[in-house]
C-alpha positions in Angstrom: 0.0 0.0 0.0 2.2 2.8 -1.3 1.2 6.0 0.5 4.7 7.4 0.5 6.1 10.1 0.4 3.4 11.8 2.5 2.9 9.0 4.9 5.1 8.7 8.0 6.1 5.8 10.2 5.3 6.4 13.9 8.1 4.0 14.9 10.7 6.4 13.4 9.8 9.0 16.0 12.2 9.5 18.9 11.2 7.6 22.1 8.8 9.7 24.2 7.8 11.9 21.4 4.2 12.1 20.2 3.3 12.3 16.4 3.1 16.1 16.6 6.6 16.3 18.0 5.7 17.2 21.6 7.9 15.5 24.1 5.9 13.4 26.5 8.6 11.5 28.2 8.0 11.1 31.9 4.5 12.3 31.6 2.2 11.0 34.4 -0.4 8.4 33.4 -3.9 9.7 32.8 -6.4 9.4 35.6 -9.3 7.0 35.2 -12.0 8.6 33.1 -9.8 11.3 31.7 -8.9 11.8 28.0 -6.1 9.5 26.7 -2.6 10.9 26.9 -1.0 12.3 23.8 2.1 10.0 23.8 2.8 7.6 20.9 1.0 4.7 22.6 -2.3 6.7 22.5 -2.1 6.7 18.7 -0.5 3.5 17.6 -1.9 0.0 18.5 0.7 -1.9 20.5 2.7 -4.6 18.6 1.6 -3.3 15.2 3.8 -2.0 12.4 1.6 0.8 11.0 1.9 3.5 8.5 0.3 6.8 9.7 -1.5 8.7 7.0 -2.5 12.3 7.6 -5.9 13.3 6.2 -7.5 16.8 6.5 -11.2 17.2 7.2 -12.1 20.6 5.9 -15.1 22.8 5.1 -16.7 26.1 5.8 -17.9 27.4 9.1 -20.5 25.2 10.8 -20.5 22.4 8.2 -20.0 19.6 10.7 -16.2 18.9 10.8 -16.0 18.5 14.6 -19.1 16.3 14.6 -17.7 14.2 11.7 -14.4 13.5 13.5 -16.1 12.8 16.8 -18.4 10.3 15.2 -15.6 8.2 13.7 -12.5 8.6 15.9 -11.5 5.4 17.8 -9.9 7.6 20.5 -11.4 10.4 22.4 -11.0 13.2 19.8 -8.9 16.3 20.6 -11.1 19.3 20.1 -10.6 23.1 20.6 -14.3 24.1 20.9 -15.0 27.4 22.5 -18.3 29.1 23.3 -19.3 31.6 20.7 -19.9 35.2 22.1 -21.5 38.4 21.0 -18.0 39.7 20.1 -18.0 37.2 17.1 -21.4 38.1 15.8 -20.1 40.7 13.4 -17.2 38.3 12.3 -18.7 34.9 11.8 -21.6 34.6 9.3 -24.4 32.7 11.0 -26.8 32.9 8.1 -28.4 29.5 7.6 -26.9 28.3 10.9 -29.2 27.3 13.8 -28.4 26.0 17.2 -24.7 26.5 17.0 -23.2 27.7 20.3 -19.5 26.6 20.0 -16.8 26.9 17.4 -13.4 25.4 16.6 -10.6 27.9 17.2 -7.5 25.7 16.4 -8.1 22.2 15.2 -9.8 18.9 15.8 -7.9 15.6 15.8 -9.0 12.0 15.7 -7.6 8.6 14.7 -9.0 5.7 12.7 -7.3 2.4 12.1 -8.4 1.0 8.8 -6.2 -2.1 8.7 -3.3 -3.8 10.6 -0.9 -1.6 8.6 -2.6 1.7 8.1 -3.9 4.2 10.6 -5.5 7.5 9.6 -4.8 10.7 11.5 -7.7 13.1 11.0 -7.0 16.8 11.3 -10.1 19.1 11.2 -9.5 22.7 10.2 -11.3 25.7 11.6 -13.9 27.0 9.2 -13.7 30.8 9.8 -11.9 33.0 7.3 -9.7 34.5 10.1 -8.1 31.1 10.7 -7.2 30.4 7.1 -3.6 31.1 7.7 -3.4 27.9 9.8 -4.4 25.8 6.9 -1.0 25.9 5.2 0.8 24.4 8.2 -1.9 21.8 8.6 -1.7 20.8 5.0 2.0 19.9 5.2 2.4 16.2 4.9 -1.3 15.5 4.3 -2.1 12.8 1.7 -5.5 14.3 0.9 -8.6 16.0 2.2 -12.3 15.3 2.7 -14.2 18.4 2.0 -17.5 18.6 3.9 -20.2 20.6 2.1 -23.6 22.0 3.1 -25.8 21.8 0.0 -27.8 24.8 1.2 -24.6 26.9 1.4 -22.6 25.8 -1.6 -21.0 29.2 -2.2 -19.3 29.0 1.1 -17.4 26.0 -0.1 -15.8 27.7 -3.1 -12.9 29.2 -1.2 -12.3 26.0 0.8 -11.9 24.0 -2.5 -9.7 26.7 -3.9 -7.4 26.5 -0.9 -7.1 22.7 -1.1 -6.3 22.8 -4.8 -3.8 25.6 -4.1 -2.0 23.2 -1.6 -2.0 20.5 -4.3 -4.1 18.0 -2.3 -6.3 15.4 -3.8 -9.8 15.5 -2.3 -13.3 14.0 -2.2 -16.5 15.9 -1.5 -18.8 14.7 1.3 -22.2 16.4 1.2 -23.4 16.6 4.8 -27.1 16.0 4.7 -28.8 18.1 7.4 -32.2 17.3 8.8 -35.1 18.9 6.9 -33.1 19.6 3.7 -33.8 18.0 0.3 -31.3 15.6 -1.3 -29.4 17.3 -4.1 -28.7 15.9 -7.5 -25.1 14.9 -7.9 -24.7 16.3 -11.4 -26.0 19.7 -10.2 -23.6 19.7 -7.3 -20.7 18.9 -9.5 -21.6 21.7 -11.9 -22.1 24.2 -9.0 -18.8 23.3 -7.4 -17.0 23.0 -10.8 -15.5 19.6 -10.0 -13.4 17.4 -12.2 -15.2 14.3 -13.5 -13.1 11.9 -11.3 -13.6 13.8 -8.0 -15.6 11.6 -5.7 -18.9 13.0 -4.4 -20.8 11.2 -1.6 -23.7 12.1 0.7 -23.1 11.5 4.4 -24.5 12.2 7.9 -21.6 13.5 10.0 -23.4 12.3 13.1 -23.4 8.7 12.0 -20.3 6.5 12.4 -21.1 4.2 9.5 -22.0 7.1 7.2 -18.8 9.0 8.1 -16.7 5.8 7.6 -18.2 5.3 4.2 -17.3 8.9 3.1 -13.7 8.4 4.4 -13.4 5.1 2.7 -14.4 6.7 -0.6 -11.6 9.2 -0.1 -9.0 6.6 0.8 -9.9 4.4 -2.2 -9.6 7.5 -4.5 -6.2 8.4 -3.0 -5.0 4.8 -3.5 -6.1 4.9 -7.2 -4.3 8.2 -7.6 -1.1 6.8 -6.0 -0.9 3.7 -8.3 1.4 4.1 -11.3 
């Protein structure tokens, strides 16, 4: 399974270092009921020789990225959710958004092992325009991206797709089907988003584990096909 050169081997890391490079040597064990530690053992199954593949989960503001990663991650996901305040009302566009009280201010992180040899590290990007400068750093080393799309706010996805293409990442589109909204015709979505014919488009429910897994599987298969000579 040739994911190189963007894939990394966790076992190449220095002892005591986590995948992000933070030194965790000597860290106290987590208390019962707390989130797992961020050392290498929290991310790689013991005794397995695995290739870690970095995948971005991207999309515009309030499209469901945090929910998606939370529904599929096999570890307690790392989130940076903060309560939205009145100070952000003039900055974040809440048009078409209902019931949202928190927002991601840095990133989301989750892990999904898809075989004995391959584990996906899922990095969710913040959706607000003011955090776009973080995307370039997060895109480094990524094999590809899953772009979450709200069919009722397609125009909000244009800049997201432009950025992913700018960084040279292959991607698939996952249309997050919100309650009470009609299903959209795939051909119309492709035309509206100006997608290439081979770009995968799937419909998912970011709250549902199986649905999220199916969307991610579609992306991985596409990346494998692209990697084959």
